[in-house]
DOPASE-134385 format. One record per residue (C-alpha): residue in three letters; x, y, z; residue number from 1. Coordinates in nm, 2 decimals, decimal comma, padded with zeros to 4 digits. Example, Ala and Ser with C-alpha at 12.3 -4.5 7.8 and 13.67 -1.06 7.14 Angstrom:
REM DOPASE-134385
residu;px;py;pz;num
Ala;01,23;-00,45;00,78;1
Ser;01,37;-00,11;00,71;2
***
This chain:
REM DOPASE-134385
residu;px;py;pz;num
Unk;15,20;09,83;08,73;1
Unk;15,57;09,90;08,80;2
Unk;15,75;09,58;08,89;3
Unk;16,11;09,70;08,83;4
Unk;16,31;10,02;08,87;5
Unk;16,64;10,09;08,69;6
Unk;16,87;10,36;08,82;7
Unk;17,16;10,52;08,64;8
Unk;17,43;10,61;08,90;9
Unk;17,63;10,93;08,83;10
Unk;17,40;11,23;08,87;11
Unk;17,10;11,00;08,95;12
Unk;17,19;10,82;09,27;13
Unk;17,49;11,05;09,36;14
Unk;17,59;11,40;09,25;15
Unk;17,94;11,28;09,14;16
Unk;17,96;11,48;08,82;17
Unk;18,16;11,77;08,97;18
Unk;18,42;11,51;09,08;19
Unk;18,43;11,36;08,73;20
Unk;18,49;11,70;08,59;21
Unk;18,77;11,77;08,84;22
Unk;18,92;11,43;08,76;23
Unk;18,92;11,51;08,38;24
Unk;19,08;11,85;08,46;25
Unk;19,36;11,69;08,66;26
Unk;19,41;11,42;08,39;27
Unk;19,42;11,67;08,10;28
Unk;19,65;11,91;08,29;29
Unk;19,89;11,62;08,37;30
Unk;19,88;11,52;08,00;31
Unk;19,90;11,88;07,87;32
Unk;19,57;11,89;07,69;33
Unk;19,45;12,25;07,65;34
Unk;19,09;12,37;07,66;35
Unk;18,97;12,06;07,84;36
Unk;18,63;12,21;07,89;37
Unk;18,58;12,24;07,51;38
Unk;18,68;11,88;07,48;39
Unk;18,40;11,78;07,72;40
Unk;18,13;12,02;07,60;41
Unk;18,02;11,83;07,29;42
Unk;18,07;11,48;07,42;43
Unk;17,75;11,27;07,39;44
Unk;17,82;10,98;07,63;45
Unk;17,94;10,63;07,61;46
Unk;18,20;10,60;07,88;47
Unk;18,56;10,72;07,95;48
Unk;18,72;10,52;07,68;49
Unk;18,49;10,67;07,42;50
Unk;18,58;11,02;07,53;51
Unk;18,95;10,93;07,51;52
Unk;18,89;10,82;07,15;53
Unk;18,71;11,14;07,08;54
Unk;18,98;11,36;07,23;55
Unk;19,29;11,17;07,10;56
Unk;19,16;11,01;06,78;57
Unk;19,42;10,76;06,64;58
Unk;19,72;10,92;06,81;59
Unk;19,73;10,63;07,06;60
Unk;19,66;10,26;07,03;61
Unk;19,35;10,11;07,19;62
Unk;19,57;09,96;07,46;63
Unk;19,72;10,30;07,54;64
Unk;19,38;10,46;07,55;65
Unk;19,25;10,20;07,79;66
Unk;19,54;10,27;08,02;67
Unk;19,47;10,64;08,00;68
Unk;19,10;10,58;08,08;69
Unk;19,20;10,37;08,38;70
Unk;19,43;10,65;08,50;71
Unk;19,15;10,91;08,48;72
Unk;18,92;10,68;08,68;73
Unk;19,19;10,62;08,94;74
Unk;19,20;11,00;08,99;75
Unk;18,82;11,01;09,02;76
Unk;18,81;10,74;09,28;77
Unk;19,09;10,90;09,48;78
Unk;18,93;11,25;09,50;79
Unk;18,57;11,12;09,55;80
Unk;18,63;10,85;09,81;81
Unk;18,51;10,95;10,15;82
Unk;18,29;11,23;10,00;83
Unk;18,01;11,02;09,85;84
Unk;17,66;11,12;09,94;85
Unk;17,33;11,00;09,80;86
Unk;17,09;11,25;09,62;87
Unk;16,83;11,37;09,87;88
Unk;16,55;11,12;09,93;89
Unk;16,73;10,84;09,75;90
Unk;16,78;10,62;10,06;91
Unk;16,41;10,64;10,16;92
Unk;16,29;10,58;09,80;93
Unk;16,52;10,28;09,77;94
Unk;16,39;10,14;10,11;95
Unk;16,03;10,19;10,00;96
Unk;16,09;10,00;09,67;97
Unk;16,25;09,71;09,86;98
Unk;15,96;09,70;10,11;99
Unk;15,72;09,67;09,81;100
Unk;15,93;09,39;09,66;101
Unk;16,00;09,59;09,35;102
Unk;16,30;09,47;09,16;103
Unk;16,59;09,71;09,14;104
Unk;16,85;09,74;08,87;105
Unk;17,16;09,96;08,83;106
Unk;17,27;10,04;08,47;107
Unk;17,56;10,29;08,44;108
Unk;17,83;10,38;08,19;109
Unk;18,07;10,39;08,49;110
Unk;18,32;10,11;08,52;111
Unk;18,27;09,83;08,78;112
Unk;18,54;09,97;09,01;113
Unk;18,36;10,31;09,03;114
Unk;18,02;10,14;09,09;115
Unk;18,17;09,92;09,36;116
Unk;18,32;10,22;09,54;117
Unk;18,00;10,42;09,54;118
Unk;17,76;10,14;09,63;119
Unk;17,99;10,02;09,90;120
Unk;18,04;10,36;10,06;121
Unk;17,66;10,42;10,04;122
Unk;17,62;10,07;10,19;123
Unk;17,37;09,96;09,92;124
Unk;17,57;09,70;09,74;125
Unk;17,33;09,42;09,82;126
Unk;17,01;09,62;09,74;127
Unk;17,03;09,56;09,36;128
Unk;16,89;09,26;09,17;129
Unk;17,11;09,35;08,87;130
Unk;17,41;09,57;08,82;131
Unk;17,55;09,63;08,47;132
Unk;17,85;09,86;08,42;133
Unk;17,99;10,04;08,12;134
Unk;18,29;09,80;08,09;135
Unk;18,06;09,50;08,08;136
Unk;17,87;09,59;07,76;137
Unk;17,96;09,63;07,40;138
Unk;17,79;09,97;07,37;139
Unk;17,73;10,22;07,64;140
Unk;17,46;10,48;07,65;141
Unk;17,30;10,63;07,44;142
Unk;17,29;10,28;07,31;143
Unk;17,00;10,09;07,49;144
Unk;17,20;09,77;07,54;145
Unk;17,24;09,78;07,92;146
Unk;16,88;09,87;07,97;147
Unk;16,76;09,58;07,75;148
Unk;16,99;09,34;07,93;149
Unk;16,87;09,46;08,27;150
Unk;16,50;09,39;08,20;151
Unk;16,60;09,05;08,07;152
Unk;16,78;08,98;08,40;153
Unk;16,49;09,11;08,60;154
Unk;16,25;08,91;08,39;155
Unk;16,00;09,19;08,35;156
Unk;15,84;09,35;08,05;157
Unk;15,93;09,70;07,93;158
Unk;15,59;09,84;08,03;159
Unk;15,65;09,71;08,39;160
Unk;15,97;09,91;08,43;161
Unk;16,07;10,27;08,50;162
Unk;16,41;10,42;08,46;163
Unk;16,57;10,71;08,64;164
Unk;16,83;10,91;08,44;165
Unk;17,00;11,25;08,46;166
Unk;17,15;11,28;08,11;167
Unk;17,01;11,33;07,76;168
Unk;17,22;11,03;07,66;169
Unk;17,06;10,81;07,93;170
Unk;16,71;10,93;07,84;171
Unk;16,78;10,86;07,47;172
Unk;16,89;10,51;07,57;173
Unk;16,58;10,45;07,77;174
Unk;16,36;10,58;07,50;175
Unk;16,53;10,36;07,24;176
Unk;16,48;10,06;07,47;177
Unk;16,11;10,15;07,48;178
Unk;16,10;10,21;07,86;179
Unk;15,95;10,51;08,04;180
Unk;16,21;10,73;08,20;181
Unk;16,20;11,00;08,47;182
Unk;16,47;11,27;08,44;183
Unk;16,68;11,39;08,74;184
Unk;16,77;11,75;08,70;185
Unk;17,12;11,73;08,85;186
Unk;17,30;11,79;08,52;187
Unk;17,03;11,90;08,27;188
Unk;16,72;12,12;08,28;189
Unk;16,37;11,98;08,31;190
Unk;16,29;12,11;07,96;191
Unk;16,60;11,95;07,81;192
Unk;16,51;11,61;07,97;193
Unk;16,15;11,64;07,87;194
Unk;16,24;11,73;07,52;195
Unk;16,46;11,42;07,51;196
Unk;16,17;11,20;07,61;197
Unk;16,14;11,20;07,99;198
Unk;15,78;11,14;08,10;199
Unk;15,85;11,35;08,42;200
Unk;16,14;11,53;08,59;201
Unk;16,23;11,56;08,95;202
Unk;16,51;11,75;09,14;203
Unk;16,55;11,47;09,40;204
Unk;16,35;11,18;09,54;205
Unk;16,20;11,36;09,84;206
Unk;15,86;11,42;09,69;207
Unk;15,84;11,14;09,44;208
Unk;15,56;10,89;09,51;209
Unk;15,56;10,59;09,29;210
Unk;15,21;10,50;09,39;211
Unk;15,08;10,83;09,25;212
Unk;15,31;10,83;08,95;213
Unk;15,13;10,87;08,62;214
Unk;15,33;10,88;08,30;215
***
């Protein structure tokens, strides 16, 4: 029996990835980084600071990289604010979960300021029993740290939890945590997510019925 649901945010609750890509483009253009698409193509997750390290190596100090990461996220929030929409069916699914007294967690590589912007604009800030952000853990996804911490907060067992994720890195983190995961095909194909370990995949939440879910 599912007692708790954990959602990723970007690409899972909202289709924010195009705005992240645009924010990276603006940031890299302003900082004269060429072939930014190539820089992003092979990135395997972990958060903005990790990508900055991957792109710039040891050219800058950690303090400078953190400042640059903050600058990119400021761009993201500026261009995304006022344009935030939930993935189809998400509101109803969330409402149904609440009505069944199912615990709800949010675990995202995004920083707290981004999560606060999105949950506030969607008016769902108070609907989560736990929120853990990328700047509040030692290791972001694909490390399972935030998922493990979330089920500890929710005080449920791994087999009583279901995770929703859109990225291979998120699916890998869920699998490493020993928790079943459903893939959202907003950024990866169904095959890619299933090959990574998703027990099921969905395009959106319109037709997903937790009562009939069988892993």
